[in-house]
Backbone bond lengths (Angstrom), bond angles and torsions (degrees), N, CA, C in turn:
res aa  C-N    CA-C-N  psi(-1)  N-CA   C-N-CA  omega(-1)  CA-C   N-CA-C  phi
1 M - - - 1.459 - - 1.480 111.51 -
2 G 1.291 118.25 147.12 1.479 124.64 -178.16 1.564 112.08 -70.75
3 R 1.279 115.10 166.28 1.466 122.30 176.48 1.505 111.14 -82.85
4 S 1.315 119.26 133.98 1.442 122.03 176.78 1.514 110.46 -96.13
5 T 1.277 117.68 145.11 1.471 122.35 176.59 1.514 109.52 -111.35
6 Q 1.293 116.28 174.16 1.497 119.74 -174.21 1.485 114.30 -68.54
7 D 1.341 119.91 -21.03 1.439 122.21 -176.44 1.558 112.18 -99.97
8 G 1.322 117.11 24.56 1.437 121.78 174.72 1.520 115.76 78.63
9 E 1.342 117.00 14.77 1.441 118.25 176.08 1.501 109.13 -93.95
10 Q 1.313 115.54 142.14 1.460 122.49 176.56 1.514 107.79 -113.23
11 V 1.363 117.29 104.24 1.409 121.68 -177.88 1.505 111.29 -74.45
12 V 1.334 118.35 126.11 1.471 122.32 -178.59 1.542 109.44 -96.47
13 A 1.286 117.06 -49.44 1.462 121.65 -179.05 1.530 109.54 -144.01
14 S 1.331 116.65 144.27 1.466 119.80 176.53 1.557 107.57 -134.47
15 N 1.343 113.74 151.97 1.400 121.59 -179.13 1.515 107.66 -108.54
16 R 1.388 115.31 84.73 1.455 119.92 -177.13 1.517 112.83 -69.76
17 K 1.337 117.57 -27.12 1.426 121.11 -179.12 1.561 113.06 -70.01
18 A 1.339 116.48 -20.87 1.435 121.42 -178.82 1.549 111.10 -61.79
19 R 1.338 116.74 -39.03 1.476 120.73 179.75 1.542 109.95 -66.88
20 H 1.304 116.09 -26.67 1.495 120.24 178.22 1.498 112.24 -81.46
21 D 1.298 117.04 -40.24 1.496 121.03 -173.45 1.496 114.76 -90.12
22 Y 1.348 116.95 -16.12 1.498 119.98 -174.86 1.534 110.89 -132.27
23 E 1.294 114.92 152.22 1.459 123.15 166.56 1.515 104.39 -91.54
24 L 1.344 117.77 114.70 1.455 122.45 -177.10 1.520 108.90 -84.40
25 L 1.337 115.37 124.80 1.474 120.33 -176.44 1.495 112.45 -100.97
26 E 1.295 118.77 -57.91 1.453 123.20 -176.74 1.504 110.87 -136.32
27 R 1.363 116.09 139.63 1.455 120.57 -176.03 1.532 111.26 -111.29
28 Y 1.352 115.71 147.50 1.409 123.69 179.42 1.489 109.25 -132.25
29 E 1.330 117.83 146.55 1.464 121.54 174.25 1.524 107.87 -118.93
30 G 1.341 115.14 129.82 1.448 119.70 179.28 1.493 111.81 -140.13
31 G 1.324 115.97 157.32 1.447 121.35 174.77 1.465 110.99 -77.63
32 L 1.348 118.12 160.13 1.431 123.15 175.56 1.500 111.07 -112.20
33 K 1.294 118.32 132.19 1.460 124.33 173.02 1.489 109.02 -85.06
34 L 1.337 116.88 108.73 1.498 122.46 -174.68 1.519 111.53 -127.44
35 T 1.364 114.33 163.74 1.468 119.89 171.31 1.538 108.57 -87.45
36 G 1.301 115.62 167.69 1.473 119.13 -179.11 1.539 113.15 -61.67
37 D 1.319 117.81 -40.54 1.449 120.81 178.00 1.523 112.48 -65.16
38 E 1.324 116.63 -34.34 1.442 121.01 177.88 1.535 111.02 -65.44
39 V 1.311 114.50 -43.57 1.460 118.93 177.51 1.502 111.47 -59.15
40 K 1.344 115.63 -47.07 1.458 120.06 179.58 1.521 112.16 -58.73
41 S 1.348 115.60 -42.42 1.473 121.16 -179.64 1.514 110.24 -67.95
42 L 1.368 120.06 -37.44 1.425 122.07 176.28 1.493 112.14 -67.47
43 R 1.378 118.35 -38.86 1.430 120.29 178.21 1.541 112.97 -63.66
44 A 1.311 114.70 -27.04 1.471 119.29 174.94 1.544 111.07 -77.96
45 G 1.321 116.65 -1.90 1.473 120.02 176.96 1.492 113.67 83.54
46 R 1.319 117.35 24.27 1.474 119.28 -177.53 1.507 111.08 -112.03
47 A 1.341 113.42 104.56 1.493 119.36 177.59 1.533 105.49 -166.09
48 S 1.361 115.87 158.88 1.418 122.21 177.54 1.510 109.71 -141.72
49 L 1.310 114.13 133.81 1.444 121.39 176.62 1.509 114.57 -107.36
50 V 1.325 115.74 17.83 1.464 122.34 -172.20 1.554 112.18 -53.56
51 D 1.321 116.76 -53.05 1.451 121.92 -174.43 1.541 111.92 -109.50
52 A 1.328 115.99 18.75 1.452 120.48 -175.80 1.489 112.91 -82.01
53 Y 1.383 115.45 147.82 1.431 120.60 176.48 1.536 107.47 -151.15
54 G 1.342 115.25 163.03 1.430 119.86 178.47 1.546 111.59 -103.08
55 R 1.285 118.73 152.46 1.452 121.71 179.33 1.574 107.83 -147.41
56 V 1.321 115.90 142.97 1.432 122.03 173.74 1.516 107.26 -100.60
57 R 1.337 116.02 122.05 1.444 122.81 -179.52 1.479 111.12 -137.79
58 E 1.344 117.54 121.18 1.501 124.25 -179.38 1.506 112.39 50.80
59 G 1.326 116.25 46.82 1.482 120.10 175.68 1.518 114.55 74.77
60 E 1.315 117.98 15.41 1.483 122.61 177.90 1.530 108.12 -130.06
61 V 1.338 115.44 151.19 1.446 119.71 173.87 1.492 108.94 -103.21
62 W 1.329 114.27 133.52 1.463 123.15 -177.18 1.516 109.23 -121.29
63 L 1.303 117.02 138.67 1.486 124.65 172.41 1.490 107.86 -99.14
64 E 1.269 118.10 114.51 1.460 124.55 -175.66 1.489 110.91 -115.65
65 G 1.332 116.53 141.68 1.463 121.62 174.92 1.529 114.18 90.06
66 M 1.316 117.07 -0.22 1.483 118.04 176.05 1.524 109.68 -77.30
67 H 1.296 115.96 131.14 1.472 121.39 -176.01 1.543 109.79 -99.37
68 V 1.299 116.72 117.51 1.472 123.69 174.50 1.522 107.73 -121.52
69 P 1.327 119.19 105.11 1.436 121.79 -175.97 1.550 111.16 -65.32
70 P 1.330 118.58 151.56 1.472 120.60 179.04 1.520 112.32 -58.56
71 Y 1.314 116.19 147.31 1.473 122.56 176.11 1.533 107.61 -77.46
72 E 1.331 114.92 126.46 1.491 116.48 -175.32 1.521 116.02 -63.90
73 Q 1.333 116.20 -43.07 1.458 121.04 -179.69 1.530 112.23 -80.83
74 G 1.273 118.21 5.29 1.494 121.49 -176.61 1.502 114.67 -80.92
75 D 1.292 115.53 -167.62 1.422 123.44 -177.50 1.490 110.82 -67.20
76 T 1.328 118.38 156.69 1.456 122.16 178.40 1.535 110.89 -69.55
77 R 1.299 117.03 -26.79 1.466 120.85 177.08 1.536 106.68 -85.79
78 R 1.317 115.96 91.86 1.449 122.42 -172.38 1.524 111.59 -82.48
79 H 1.307 116.21 154.98 1.452 121.70 175.85 1.559 107.73 -78.31
80 L 1.306 115.69 158.26 1.459 120.13 173.08 1.533 109.88 -70.93
81 P 1.326 118.39 128.61 1.490 119.84 -178.56 1.513 114.65 -59.33
82 V 1.321 115.76 -40.77 1.489 121.00 177.18 1.519 108.60 -114.91
83 R 1.288 116.46 107.23 1.483 120.85 179.08 1.489 107.61 -146.05
84 P 1.285 120.20 156.55 1.496 122.88 176.17 1.538 107.41 -65.70
85 R 1.357 116.60 132.93 1.435 121.66 176.83 1.516 109.07 -121.41
86 K 1.306 116.83 133.56 1.461 121.34 -174.46 1.565 107.91 -75.55
87 V 1.342 115.80 135.95 1.440 123.61 175.16 1.554 107.08 -103.00
88 L 1.336 116.02 128.49 1.426 122.05 -175.86 1.515 110.07 -93.00
89 L 1.315 117.54 110.12 1.500 123.89 -179.29 1.494 109.11 -132.32
90 H 1.308 117.11 163.87 1.453 121.98 173.09 1.510 111.33 -66.20
91 R 1.332 119.28 147.34 1.473 122.41 -178.75 1.541 111.00 -57.43
92 R 1.341 116.34 -39.45 1.445 119.85 -178.09 1.614 109.57 -63.47
93 E 1.340 115.31 -38.88 1.471 118.89 179.92 1.533 110.48 -67.71
94 I 1.362 114.68 -40.00 1.473 119.40 178.84 1.505 111.41 -63.32
95 E 1.349 118.51 -41.54 1.422 120.66 177.41 1.522 112.12 -65.28
96 E 1.306 116.36 -40.73 1.507 120.53 177.52 1.508 111.42 -62.44
97 I 1.317 116.63 -44.79 1.488 120.97 177.33 1.482 110.89 -62.46
98 G 1.347 117.83 -48.74 1.470 120.90 -178.73 1.515 110.60 -58.57
99 H 1.354 117.28 -42.65 1.457 119.54 178.98 1.538 112.51 -63.05
100 D 1.303 115.91 -44.64 1.503 118.63 -179.89 1.500 112.83 -67.48
101 L 1.302 117.35 -34.58 1.469 119.83 178.27 1.561 110.64 -67.37
102 A 1.327 115.26 -40.36 1.468 118.98 -177.38 1.528 111.03 -78.12
103 E 1.324 118.35 -44.32 1.490 120.46 -172.12 1.519 112.75 -83.29
104 K 1.286 117.40 -42.98 1.485 120.31 -172.25 1.506 112.57 -96.65
105 G 1.326 120.24 -7.69 1.463 120.73 177.65 1.519 111.30 71.39
106 L 1.358 119.06 35.24 1.410 120.54 177.49 1.510 112.31 -91.11
107 S 1.316 117.13 176.58 1.443 124.07 177.35 1.552 110.81 -118.69
108 L 1.295 116.03 151.30 1.466 119.41 176.28 1.512 107.63 -106.51
109 V 1.350 117.47 110.63 1.429 123.38 -170.42 1.527 111.33 -114.51
110 P 1.317 119.27 127.84 1.445 119.55 176.74 1.550 110.07 -77.35
111 L 1.317 118.67 132.26 1.437 121.26 -179.81 1.535 112.86 -96.72
112 R 1.328 115.67 -40.25 1.471 118.49 -179.66 1.515 109.70 -163.04
113 V 1.344 114.31 154.36 1.454 123.31 174.95 1.529 106.11 -116.42
114 Y 1.311 118.33 133.69 1.436 119.54 -176.38 1.561 109.07 -155.47
115 F 1.323 114.25 167.89 1.466 121.83 174.69 1.484 109.03 -107.28
116 T 1.296 119.17 135.16 1.482 125.59 172.46 1.489 105.89 -133.38
117 H 1.316 115.23 124.49 1.473 121.30 -177.28 1.507 112.64 50.97
118 G 1.330 116.63 38.20 1.471 122.40 176.91 1.490 115.54 78.54
119 I 1.315 119.72 6.05 1.473 122.49 -179.54 1.529 110.70 -113.54
120 A 1.318 114.48 130.85 1.488 118.77 -179.15 1.546 108.15 -74.70
121 K 1.347 113.48 127.93 1.464 122.14 -179.46 1.501 109.20 -124.78
122 V 1.323 116.80 157.73 1.446 122.40 171.81 1.527 108.10 -129.52
123 E 1.319 116.70 138.80 1.437 121.13 174.90 1.530 107.46 -102.30
124 L 1.359 114.96 119.70 1.458 120.52 178.66 1.501 110.06 -110.99
125 A 1.327 116.11 155.20 1.470 119.39 177.92 1.535 108.62 -135.88
126 L 1.341 113.71 140.09 1.465 118.95 167.86 1.525 106.13 -78.62
127 A 1.298 116.32 128.27 1.486 118.36 -171.06 1.547 110.08 -139.15
128 R 1.329 113.30 152.73 1.457 121.41 174.77 1.514 106.39 -113.19
129 G 1.297 117.97 129.24 1.424 123.11 179.50 1.508 114.15 -60.39
130 K 1.307 118.55 135.22 1.450 122.49 176.38 1.555 109.18 -84.57
131 R 1.313 115.21 145.91 1.438 119.51 174.75 1.514 107.75 -85.94
132 R 1.350 117.32 169.09 1.428 121.42 -175.67 1.525 112.65 -58.31
133 H 1.376 115.16 -46.51 1.475 117.50 -177.45 1.542 112.11 -67.65
134 E 1.313 117.42 -27.52 1.488 119.70 176.73 1.529 111.37 -69.32
135 K 1.363 116.04 -34.72 1.493 120.07 176.79 1.503 109.51 -67.69
136 R 1.345 117.61 -41.43 1.463 121.91 178.97 1.562 109.84 -61.83
137 Q 1.310 117.09 -44.16 1.443 121.05 178.66 1.527 110.76 -61.60
138 A 1.279 116.96 -41.69 1.504 119.88 -179.42 1.545 109.17 -64.99
139 I 1.294 117.48 -40.09 1.473 120.37 -178.80 1.522 109.06 -67.87
140 A 1.344 117.68 -43.07 1.492 121.19 177.54 1.533 110.99 -61.31
141 K 1.309 116.98 -44.46 1.459 121.28 178.54 1.560 110.77 -58.36
142 R 1.347 115.73 -46.21 1.444 122.45 -177.43 1.555 108.23 -64.21
143 E 1.305 117.57 -43.09 1.507 123.26 178.23 1.528 110.35 -60.58
144 A 1.370 116.67 -45.20 1.451 119.55 179.05 1.506 112.47 -62.99
145 Q 1.330 118.07 -40.70 1.418 123.59 177.23 1.527 110.98 -59.44
146 R 1.325 116.79 -48.36 1.464 120.88 176.89 1.483 113.85 -58.51
147 E 1.343 115.57 -40.16 1.440 119.79 179.54 1.531 111.66 -65.68
148 M 1.322 116.51 -39.91 1.477 121.20 178.43 1.548 109.20 -63.88
149 E 1.347 116.16 -40.83 1.451 118.90 -179.91 1.513 111.90 -68.69
150 R 1.348 118.52 -35.81 1.456 121.16 175.82 1.547 110.71 -65.26
151 A 1.363 117.25 -42.87 1.430 120.79 179.69 1.534 112.01 -63.33
152 A 1.323 116.38 -40.42 1.459 122.59 178.09 1.535 111.29 -66.14
153 G 1.318 115.42 -35.13 1.490 120.99 178.53 1.491 110.49 -69.55
154 R 1.336 120.16 -35.39 1.497 122.76 -178.70 1.527 110.58 -70.26
155 R 1.309 117.28 -31.19 1.474 119.84 -178.06 1.472 114.81 -71.07
156 R 1.355 117.17 -23.73 1.469 121.52 -174.61 1.564 109.61 -73.19
């Protein structure tokens, strides 16, 4: 089962590696167009965003590479585990995302899939890939912060 948060969201899958590999610039929330079996499988907490990415195609945003395994108690005609799934966003947001992807060379990265008020949602972010030295600097900064917090905790 997914993790519940204080505001009624049930997180099904999250992409923790995205925060490490990318500099997240702008976030968007959109609905997911799914089949019944996919919804059941997601409610059981079974999904993976490991190789998932977003793409704008013909004025629509698609989430590709998200793995949703078939629902065991479902129909014998199973859905494909990895298939493009349509993300429902406002036209203005889609145009903005398409422009940024084309002009600025950014990526559209899914951060998490969750249910809010019974509706499947995906949080997408426009992101710029970090280079290797930027990742090392971020790790060093995080370690230094932890060390300072430990030292402050010992003095108390």
